[in-house]
C-alpha positions, -999 to +999 in steps of 0.1 A: +761-308-210+734-285-220+699-295-208+668-291-229+648-261-217+618-282-207+639-306-186+657-277-170+625-261-159+612-294-146+643-299-125+642-263-112+606-266-102+614-298-084+643-282-066+621-252-055+595-275-041+620-295-020+620-271+011+582-272+012+580-309+008+606-315+035+587-292+059+554-311+053+572-344+057+588-331+089+554-321+102+540-354+094+566-373+114+567-347+143+573-354+171+602-378+169+615-371+205+601-358+238+584-323+238+587-298+267+556-279+276+568-251+299+543-239+325+555-205+338+538-209+373+543-232+402+526-267+402+491-274+414+472-244+401+447-242+373+473-236+346+494-266+358+463-288+359+454-277+324+489-284+311+490-319+325+455-328+311+464-317+276+500-330+278+487-365+286+464-364+257+491-352+232+515-379+245+490-406+239+480-393+205+514-384+191+535-412+206+561-391+224+562-378+260+550-342+265+569-333+296+555-306+318+582-283+331+572-257+358+594-226+354+578-200+378+592-166+387+593-129+379+555-128+373+556-157+348+582-141+326+610-165+334+592-195+318+578-173+290+613-160+281+627-195+280+603-204+253+609-171+234+646-181+233+641-217+225+647-232+190+615-228+169+612-265+161+581-275+180+599-292+209+596-264+233+560-251+239+545-226+264+514-229+285+499-194+276+475-177+299+458-144+309+490-135+329+508-130+296+483-105+284+485-087+318+523-086+319+526-069+285+515-037+303+521-045+339+559-047+335+577-017+320+606-037+308+604-073+295+631-090+275+605-099+249+573-088+232+548-115+238+525-109+208+555-105+185+577-134+199+552-161+207+531-178+180+496-189+191+490-226+186+458-237+203+434-224+230+422-249+256+399-235+282+383-204+297+374-205+334+357-179+355+370-166+387+346-170+416+338-142+440+339-160+473+336-148+508+343-162+543+309-174+557+313-148+585+307-120+559+270-111+562+265-106+525+248-134+506+246-117+472+266-092+451+242-063+459+244-071+496+282-073+494+284-039+476+262-024+503+282-039+531+314-027+515+301+008+511+291+008+547+326-002+557+349+017+534+386+005+536+377-021+562+372-051+539+403-070+526+405-090+494+432-115+489+449-124+456+476-147+443+499-117+439+501-082+426+494-081+388+479-115+388+446-120+369+426-126+400+441-094+415+430-074+385+395-091+386+392-077+421+405-042+412+381-041+382+352-050+406+363-022+431+363+003+403+331-007+386+312-013+418+325+019+434+337+002+466+369+007+486+386-025+497+422-032+508+442-055+486+463-082+503+487-100+479+499-135+486+525-158+469+499-179+451+462-186+454+465-214+480+478-192+508+452-166+499+424-192+502+439-205+535+436-170+550+401-165+535+391-198+552+406-185+584+389-152+582+421-131+579+407-117+546+371-114+537+368-119+499+388-131+470+383-138+433+396-174+431+399-197+401+372-223+399+396-253+402+411-240+434+378-230+451+350-253+440+356-280+466+355-254+494+322-240+479+307-275+477+317-282+513+302-250+525+335-236+538+333-207+514+303-189+500+301-181+463+285-149+455+291-148+417+312-159+388+331-134+367+324-146+332+297-131+309+277-164+312+270-186+342+294-215+348+281-250+340+296-262+372+278-236+393+246-230+374+228-216+404+255-189+410+249-156+391+275-136+372+289-104+386+277-087+354+241-094+364+245-068+390+275-047+378+268-043+340+297-048+317+319-066+342+339-096+329+371-112+339+383-148+333+413-171+333+421-187+300+448-210+289+463-223+256+496-233+240+521-211+223+554-217+205+585-196+195+575-173+167+592-190+138+578-225+145+568-241+112+531-235+104+527-272+096+536-281+132+514-254+146+485-268+125+491-303+136+492-294+173+461-272+169+442-302+153+452-325+181+442-301+209+409-294+193+404-332+190+410-334+227+384-307+234+359-325+213+364-358+233+335-363+257+357-375+285+381-345+282+353-320+280+337-336+311+370-333+330+373-296+320+337-289+331+344-307+364+372-281+370+347-253+363+359-245+327+345-242+293+364-256+263+379-229+241+387-246+207+400-219+184+421-218+153+456-203+158+445-171+142+414-168+164+435-176+194+459-148+184+430-124+182+419-134+217+453-127+231+456-094+213+421-084+227+429-094+262+462-076+261+444-044+251+416-048+276+438-054+307+464-027+295+435-001+297+425-014+332+461-013+345+467+022+331+433+036+342+438+023+378+476+031+378+484-005+391+522-008+396+544-038+399+559-027+432 
């Protein structure tokens, strides 16, 4: 049977629209089963706390469990690669952080290209590191610490959560910009680094706010400065490093990523729900209590942040010749 031209065009247009309609319908019903949010670090750190906060919110809002799965190892690349290789259907997500921006340059050979292979979904929080010292250190300010370090070159040790970690690079950037010589002592995580700082085995570290704020409040550690451009709301009386070392800035930030081909409709839905969480007064207060500032960006703006941070820390790593071994 030969169809009239007008009816043929109408049917053809309808057929062409079917994939788009089905994608939109899929996004409207998403998720229909549990979603995995892979955290590429060990439990209990700032990234894990962030993932659990936002995972609980998404579970309640979207009616399906968002299961937090810690997949640490190989400088966060094991968990990241698991998401890169996962189906791009919105059911496997990644807790993205500054470590991903660092690893792009720090490791010569990765089995993925983070910017190419992970789609930015939603940013969540930016937190400063806190430059903290053992109370036995005589310096009570950044200028006093710089003077103390210059009077004792190579005798001051600074601990970190491991070589190539964001807080390690925060310390290396401080050394470079302040012109001081400190010995780096890497640990397997920030908790053992802080334990040795409390015990006086190392003198200073650049710790995440969630991991250090209780020790600061209890007077067991002395906070000299925060590393962001602006003062932290949770530590308003503590200056920034940049107030004394112009141009200095370092921070931890976290968000959500997905495999690169994840449908845009699902990405937009997740972005909308995460940003709704960040606008909620209770969620915002919880983030502030942990020392962070909400970071509610569009997927495109979050992608720009990731690209800018990757370029920045790539320059630092190359300039200071920081190696993985």
